[in-house]
C-alpha positions in Angstrom: 48.9 -2.9 43.1 52.4 -4.5 42.9 54.8 -4.9 45.9 58.6 -5.0 45.6 60.7 -7.8 46.9 61.9 -5.7 49.8 58.3 -4.6 50.7 57.2 -8.3 50.9 60.2 -9.2 53.1 59.4 -6.3 55.4 55.8 -7.5 55.9 57.1 -11.0 56.5 59.5 -9.8 59.2 56.7 -7.8 60.8 55.0 -11.0 61.9 51.9 -13.0 61.1 49.4 -10.2 61.8 51.0 -8.0 59.1 50.9 -10.9 56.6 47.2 -11.5 57.4 46.3 -7.8 57.0 48.2 -7.7 53.6 46.4 -10.8 52.3 43.0 -9.4 53.4 43.7 -6.1 51.7 44.8 -7.8 48.5 41.7 -10.1 48.6 39.3 -7.1 48.9 41.1 -5.3 46.1 40.8 -8.3 43.8 37.1 -8.7 44.6 36.5 -5.0 43.9 38.3 -5.2 40.6 36.5 -8.4 39.7 33.1 -6.6 40.2 34.3 -3.7 38.1 35.4 -6.0 35.4 32.0 -7.8 35.4 30.2 -4.5 35.2 32.5 -3.3 32.4 32.0 -6.6 30.5 28.2 -6.3 30.8 28.4 -2.7 29.6 30.6 -3.7 26.7 28.2 -6.5 25.7 25.3 -4.0 25.9 27.1 -1.5 23.7 28.0 -4.3 21.2 24.3 -5.2 21.0 23.4 -1.6 20.4 26.1 -1.2 17.7 24.8 -4.4 16.1 21.2 -3.1 16.1 22.2 0.3 14.7 24.4 -1.4 12.0 21.4 -3.6 11.1 19.2 -0.5 10.7 21.8 1.1 8.4 21.6 -2.1 6.2 17.8 -1.9 5.8 16.4 -0.6 2.6 13.3 -1.0 0.5 14.6 -4.2 -1.0 15.2 -6.1 2.2 12.6 -4.6 4.6 9.3 -2.8 4.6 10.9 0.6 4.3 9.4 2.7 1.4 11.6 3.4 -1.6 11.6 7.1 -0.8 13.7 6.3 2.3 16.6 4.9 0.2 17.8 8.4 -0.7 20.2 8.9 -3.5 21.9 5.6 -2.8 19.5 3.1 -4.4 19.8 -0.6 -3.5 20.8 -2.9 -6.4 18.0 -4.1 -8.5 16.6 -7.6 -7.8 16.2 -8.4 -11.5 19.0 -10.3 -13.2 20.0 -9.8 -16.8 18.3 -12.4 -19.1 20.3 -11.6 -22.2 17.1 -10.9 -24.2 16.9 -7.7 -26.3 14.8 -4.9 -24.9 11.2 -4.3 -26.1 8.3 -6.6 -26.5 8.8 -10.3 -27.1 8.1 -12.1 -30.4 4.4 -12.9 -30.8 3.3 -10.1 -28.5 0.1 -8.4 -29.7 0.9 -4.7 -30.2 -1.5 -1.8 -29.5 -1.6 1.3 -31.7 -4.1 4.0 -32.6 -6.5 2.5 -35.1 -8.4 4.5 -37.8 -12.1 5.3 -37.0 -14.6 3.8 -39.4 -16.9 6.8 -39.1 -14.9 10.0 -38.4 -16.7 13.1 -37.0 -15.3 15.4 -39.7 -13.9 14.9 -43.2 -11.6 17.4 -45.0 -10.8 16.7 -48.6 -7.7 18.2 -50.3 -8.4 18.4 -54.0 -6.0 17.8 -56.9 -6.2 20.7 -59.4 -3.6 19.9 -62.0 -1.3 17.1 -63.0 2.1 17.5 -61.4 3.8 16.0 -64.4 2.3 17.7 -67.5 0.4 20.6 -65.7 -3.0 19.8 -67.3 -6.0 20.9 -65.3 -7.7 18.0 -63.3 -10.5 20.0 -61.7 -13.3 18.2 -63.6 -11.8 14.8 -63.3 -13.4 12.4 -60.8 -11.0 11.1 -58.0 -9.7 7.6 -58.5 -9.5 7.2 -54.7 -8.3 8.7 -51.5 -5.3 8.4 -49.3 -6.5 8.7 -45.7 -4.9 10.1 -42.6 -6.7 10.7 -39.3 -6.0 13.0 -36.4 -7.5 12.3 -33.0 -7.9 15.5 -31.0 -10.0 17.0 -28.2 -12.7 19.5 -29.3 -12.7 23.0 -27.7 -14.4 22.7 -24.4 -16.3 25.5 -22.7 -18.7 25.6 -19.8 -22.4 25.4 -20.9 -25.0 27.4 -19.0 -28.5 25.9 -18.8 -31.3 28.1 -17.5 -34.1 26.3 -15.7 -37.3 28.2 -15.8 -40.3 27.2 -13.6 -43.6 28.6 -14.8 -45.8 30.8 -12.7 -49.5 30.9 -13.5 -52.3 32.9 -12.0 -55.6 31.0 -11.6 -58.4 32.9 -13.4 -60.9 31.6 -10.9 -59.3 32.4 -7.5 -56.4 34.6 -8.6 -53.8 32.6 -6.7 -50.4 32.0 -8.2 -49.1 28.5 -8.8 -45.4 27.8 -9.5 -43.8 24.7 -11.1 -41.3 22.8 -9.0 -37.6 22.7 -9.9 -35.7 19.4 -9.9 -34.6 18.4 -6.4 -30.9 18.9 -7.2 -31.4 22.5 -8.3 -31.6 24.5 -5.1 -29.8 27.8 -5.8 -30.3 30.7 -8.2 -26.9 30.0 -9.6 -24.9 26.8 -9.0 -22.5 24.4 -10.6 -23.8 21.3 -12.3 -23.0 17.7 -11.4 -20.2 17.2 -14.1 -18.4 20.4 -13.1 -18.5 19.5 -9.4 -17.5 15.9 -10.3 -14.5 17.2 -12.3 -13.5 19.4 -9.4 -13.6 16.5 -7.0 -11.7 14.3 -9.6 -8.9 16.8 -9.9 -8.7 17.6 -6.2 -9.5 14.3 -4.4 -8.4 11.8 -7.0 -5.5 13.4 -8.8 -4.6 15.1 -5.4 -4.1 18.6 -7.0 -4.3 21.4 -4.3 -7.3 23.7 -4.4 -5.5 26.7 -6.0 -4.2 24.6 -8.9 -7.5 22.8 -9.2 -9.1 26.2 -9.8 -6.4 27.0 -12.4 -7.0 23.7 -14.2 -10.8 24.2 -14.4 -10.2 27.7 -15.8 -7.5 26.6 -18.3 -9.4 23.5 -19.5 -13.0 24.6 -19.4 -13.1 28.4 -18.9 -14.8 27.7 -15.6 -13.7 30.3 -12.9 -14.1 28.6 -9.5 -12.6 30.2 -6.4 -10.5 28.4 -3.9 -13.1 29.0 -1.2 -15.8 27.4 -3.3 -13.6 24.4 -4.0 -12.9 23.8 -0.3 -16.5 23.7 0.6 -18.9 23.3 -2.4 -17.9 20.4 -4.6 -17.3 17.7 -1.9 -20.2 15.2 -2.0 -22.5 15.3 1.0 -22.0 12.4 3.4 -25.6 11.4 3.0 -24.9 10.4 -0.6 -21.8 8.2 0.0 -22.5 6.8 3.5 -25.0 4.2 2.1 -22.4 3.2 -0.5 -19.7 2.9 2.2 -22.0 0.7 4.3 -22.6 -1.5 1.3 -18.9 -1.8 0.5 -18.3 -2.8 4.1 -21.1 -5.4 4.1 -19.8 -7.0 0.9 -16.2 -7.1 2.2 -17.3 -8.8 5.4 -18.8 -11.7 3.3 -16.1 -12.0 0.6 -14.0 -15.2 0.5 -10.6 -13.4 0.4 -9.7 -9.9 1.7 -6.5 -7.9 1.7 -5.8 -5.8 4.8 -3.1 -3.2 5.6 -2.5 0.1 7.4 -0.1 3.0 7.2 0.6 6.1 9.2 -1.4 9.2 8.2 -1.2 12.3 10.5 -4.4 14.2 11.3 -4.3 17.6 13.0 -0.6 17.3 13.4 -0.9 14.1 15.5 -0.3 10.5 14.6 -3.1 8.5 13.1 -3.5 5.4 10.9 -5.2 4.8 7.6 -6.6 1.3 7.3 -7.5 -0.4 4.0 -9.7 -3.4 3.4 -10.0 -4.5 -0.2 -10.3 -7.2 -2.9 -10.4 -7.1 -6.7 -13.8 -5.3 -6.8 -14.1 -3.3 -3.6 -12.0 -0.9 -1.5 -12.7 0.6 1.9 -10.5 3.2 3.7 -10.9 4.0 7.3 -8.9 6.4 9.4 -8.4 6.1 13.2 -6.1 7.3 16.0 -5.1 3.7 16.7 -3.4 1.1 14.7 -4.4 -2.1 16.4 -7.5 -4.0 17.4 -9.5 -1.0 18.7 -9.3 0.6 15.2 -10.2 -2.7 13.5 -13.2 -3.0 15.8 -14.4 0.5 15.2 -14.1 0.2 11.4 -16.2 -2.9 11.7 -15.1 -5.2 8.8 -12.7 -7.7 10.4 -14.8 -8.6 13.5 -17.4 -10.2 11.2 -15.1 -11.3 8.4 -15.0 -15.1 8.0 -12.9 -15.5 4.8 -9.2 -15.5 4.4 -7.4 -12.3 5.5 -4.2 -11.6 3.7 -1.8 -9.3 5.7 1.8 -8.7 6.8 1.6 -10.7 10.1 0.8 -7.7 12.3 -0.2 -9.4 15.5 -3.7 -7.8 16.0 -4.9 -9.5 12.8 -4.4 -12.9 14.3 -6.8 -12.1 17.1 -9.7 -12.6 14.7 -11.1 -16.1 14.1 -11.0 -16.0 10.3 -8.4 -17.8 8.1 -5.1 -16.0 7.6 -2.6 -15.9 4.8 0.8 -14.1 5.1 2.2 -11.7 2.5 5.1 -13.6 0.9 6.6 -10.4 -0.5 7.1 -9.2 3.0 8.7 -12.5 4.0 11.0 -12.4 0.9 12.3 -8.9 1.9 13.1 -10.1 5.4 14.8 -13.2 4.0 16.8 -11.0 1.6 18.2 -9.1 4.5 19.2 -12.2 6.4 20.8 -13.7 3.3 22.7 -10.7 2.1 23.5 -8.9 5.3 23.7 -11.7 7.9 25.0 -14.5 5.7 22.1 -16.8 6.5 22.2 -19.4 3.7 18.9 -21.0 4.7 17.2 -17.7 4.0 18.2 -17.8 0.3 16.9 -21.4 0.0 13.6 -20.3 1.5 13.3 -17.4 -1.0 13.9 -19.8 -3.8 11.3 -22.2 -2.5 8.6 -19.4 -2.3 9.5 -18.3 -5.8 9.3 -21.9 -7.1 5.9 -22.4 -5.4 4.6 -19.1 -6.8 5.8 -20.0 -10.4 4.1 -23.4 -10.1 0.8 -21.9 -9.0 0.9 -19.3 -11.8 1.7 -22.0 -14.4 -1.2 -24.2 -13.1 -3.6 -21.2 -13.2 -2.5 -20.4 -16.8 -3.3 -24.0 -17.8 -6.8 -23.7 -16.3 -6.1 -25.9 -13.2 -7.8 -25.1 -10.0 -5.2 -26.7 -7.7 -1.7 -28.3 -7.6 -1.5 -32.1 -7.3 -1.3 -33.4 -3.7 2.2 -34.8 -4.4 3.5 -31.5 -5.5 2.1 -29.7 -2.5 3.6 -32.3 -0.3 7.0 -31.8 -2.0 6.9 -28.0 -1.3 5.9 -28.7 2.4 8.8 -31.1 2.8 11.3 -28.7 1.3 9.9 -26.0 3.6 10.4 -28.1 6.7 13.9 -29.2 5.7 14.9 -25.5 5.2 13.5 -24.7 8.6 15.5 -27.5 10.2 18.7 -26.1 8.6 17.9 -22.7 9.8 17.2 -23.8 13.4 20.5 -25.8 13.4 22.4 -22.6 12.4 20.5 -20.4 14.9 20.2 -22.2 18.3 18.7 -20.3 21.2 21.3 -18.2 23.1 22.1 -19.7 26.5 22.0 -17.0 29.3 22.3 -19.4 32.2 24.9 -18.4 34.7 25.2 -14.9 33.4 24.9 -12.4 36.3 22.1 -9.7 36.1 20.1 -11.5 33.4 16.4 -11.8 34.0 13.4 -12.5 31.9 13.3 -13.9 28.4 16.5 -14.1 26.4 16.6 -11.7 23.4 16.5 -13.7 20.1 18.1 -12.8 16.8 16.2 -11.6 13.8 16.9 -14.9 12.1 15.6 -16.9 15.1 12.4 -14.8 15.3 11.7 -15.2 11.6 12.4 -19.0 11.8 9.9 -19.4 14.6 7.3 -17.3 12.7 7.8 -19.5 9.6 7.5 -22.6 11.7 4.4 -21.5 13.7 2.7 -20.0 10.6 3.5 -22.6 8.0 -0.1 -23.1 6.9 -0.6 -19.3 6.6 2.7 -18.9 4.6 1.8 -21.7 2.1 -1.9 -20.8 1.9 -1.6 -19.7 -1.7 -0.3 -23.1 -2.6 -3.3 -24.9 -1.2 -5.9 -22.3 -2.3 -5.6 -20.6 -5.7 -8.1 -17.9 -4.6 -5.5 -16.6 -2.1 -2.8 -14.3 -3.6 0.9 -14.8 -3.2 1.3 -11.3 -1.6 -0.6 -8.4 -0.2 0.3 -6.0 -3.1 -3.4 -5.3 -3.8 -3.8 -3.6 -0.4 -0.4 -1.8 -0.8 -1.4 -0.5 -4.2 -4.7 0.8 -2.7 -2.6 2.7 -0.1 -0.1 4.1 -2.5 -2.1 7.2 -3.6 -3.1 7.9 0.0 0.7 8.1 0.8 1.1 10.5 -2.1 -1.6 12.6 -0.5 0.5 12.7 2.7 3.6 13.8 0.7 1.7 16.6 -0.9 -0.3 17.9 2.1 1.7 16.5 5.0 -1.3 16.1 7.2 -5.1 16.4 7.3 -6.2 19.6 9.0 -9.3 18.0 10.5 -10.8 14.7 11.3 -13.8 15.6 9.2 -11.7 16.2 6.2 -9.8 12.9 6.8 -13.1 11.0 6.9 -14.4 12.7 3.8 -11.2 11.8 1.9 -11.5 8.2 3.0 -15.2 8.0 2.0 -14.5 9.6 -1.4 -11.4 7.5 -2.2 -13.3 4.3 -1.2 -16.0 5.2 -3.7 -13.6 6.2 -6.5 -11.4 3.1 -6.0 -14.4 0.8 -6.0 -15.8 2.5 -9.2 -12.5 2.1 -11.0 -12.3 -1.6 -10.0 -15.7 -2.0 -11.6 -14.7 -0.2 -14.8 -16.9 2.8 -14.1 -15.3 6.1 -15.4 -14.4 8.2 -12.3 -15.9 11.5 -13.4 -19.1 9.7 -14.5 -19.2 7.9 -11.1 -18.8 11.2 -9.3 -21.5 12.9 -11.4 -23.9 10.1 -10.3 -23.2 11.1 -6.7 -24.2 14.8 -7.3 -27.2 13.7 -9.2 -28.3 11.8 -6.1 -27.9 8.3 -7.6 -24.4 7.1 -6.7 -23.0 3.9 -8.1 -23.5 1.0 -5.8 -21.3 -2.1 -6.4 -23.1 -5.3 -7.0 -20.6 -8.2 -6.3 -21.8 -11.7 -6.6 -22.2 -13.4 -3.2 -19.8 -16.3 -2.6 
């Protein structure tokens, strides 16, 4: 509101009361506008924070966060690898692998020389001076074999009663599929993740075995009584192992959200599916509550509620540091990435030389560099001061950089665990690899139709993954199940 010179003089000439009323009116107007400005400033600040958050989300990709590569779309992030200038292909001195000739081939075909190609003389009666050999490796024709099991029936000449021989315990039907056929069906469907219809097509095309989709959906799946003892043994051994890798991922069941949890090491794998992601799921699965080794994970807070030792996945940290360095301009984050890379290279070099640990002085050097980088990061990211700001209550929201810095400070021993203990891996890639095929199952099927099917999948995949880690051929391991003698891992106790 703006008064002209004449209006101000008119108020003045009207006397003191008119001047007072004008000043009071202007004061009220100013206070009202000040309140509006404060509200608008707070709203603008809130919108700026939302814009910053959304812009940050747009900058996230599989290289600088935990987002999967499939979320990158057609615009792939630039590769992390830098050109070395070396030519492509294997390096000098690399031992090559090729198909080698068999010493005792299954079949031999001889192509005779009947006449001399130069003068035309017959050579049919001339003994060969030698042979030039070439070998072809191929699969023989495969067809389903039918074995008839016949149990004798005999009449006793004394009492006239009939006695019948007993069939083996695994032969229960007049006509049924054998263990290798059932194992192959499970291998194609449960391991290679081929849908039932195409599994039937594969069995027909490869082996001439006509199996209906309905039979595949009910018949070949191993009965839980065979695999439950194996699952219990895998869980028992994982509880007592010195180092375990743990991770979880979303996996819908019956159209609702659920979580697939993996616990694994180099020899064992266990999958468990649960409606929850956190501590309740871990308690029900029953491995972490009694685990006393070192748990490698991605700093999901429920893991820290267990009294075992902990080690953080440095691959996750490097992705977070990459985001801060490239998108937020945090120079300390680049230095921390290089430190973790140098430490990992030093550990790998020491392992290659047969060492069981780094020297105390080298470990101390890495720890000092680590702390110096943290000091630089905290200096560049002080806590925001919200004192005196109207309408601000509760804890002040921290930046991503500040949150990661505090995590690196509070969890320094867990971050550098791989430096002090060579049995601890640098990252949690083992657990992530174990989850990869389960995520492919989700992409193919979208969801599990029932909890029973989900639990069957987890039990079968646990068995198959453990068999592969122990160099047991998958189809043979599955055949053992249908024969009633499943493979049970025997891992040396620590």
